[in-house]
C-alpha positions, 0 to 999 in steps of 0.5 A, spaced: 585 900 415 589 906 411 592 913 413 590 918 408 592 926 408 587 931 408 588 937 404 588 944 406 581 945 402 578 939 406 579 933 400 581 926 402 583 921 397 580 914 398 586 909 396 585 905 390 584 898 393 578 901 397 575 904 391 576 898 387 573 894 392 567 899 393 566 899 385 568 907 386 571 907 379 570 913 375 565 919 376 561 917 382 557 920 387 557 918 395 553 920 401 557 922 407 555 922 414 558 922 421 555 916 425 558 916 432 564 920 431 566 916 424 565 918 417 561 914 413 561 914 405 556 910 401 555 909 394 549 913 391 546 908 386 544 912 380 537 910 377 539 911 370 544 906 371 539 901 373 536 901 365 534 894 363 534 891 370 527 891 371 522 888 366 517 892 363 511 887 361 506 893 359 504 894 352 505 901 349 502 904 344 507 909 342 503 915 344 505 917 351 498 921 353 494 914 351 499 910 355 498 914 361 490 914 360 490 907 360 495 906 366 490 911 370 484 907 368 488 900 370 490 904 377 483 906 378 480 900 377 485 897 382 483 902 387 479 900 393 476 907 395 
């Protein structure tokens, strides 16, 4: 547990050890909420930071319009309605 100060403009510093433990180095975004009278801070995962995490096995033609049309055709074939 840490004791921290609140500035006159409402800012709170998160101790360095806590930032390191939670991976909050650099400019990150967090969600702040109040739950049962406690302030909760959660790291927001930036979608772009996941680049390369998911494997895409779809073949691309290089033409975005054609790729989208082929995607719609495949999805339509899988639609049970």
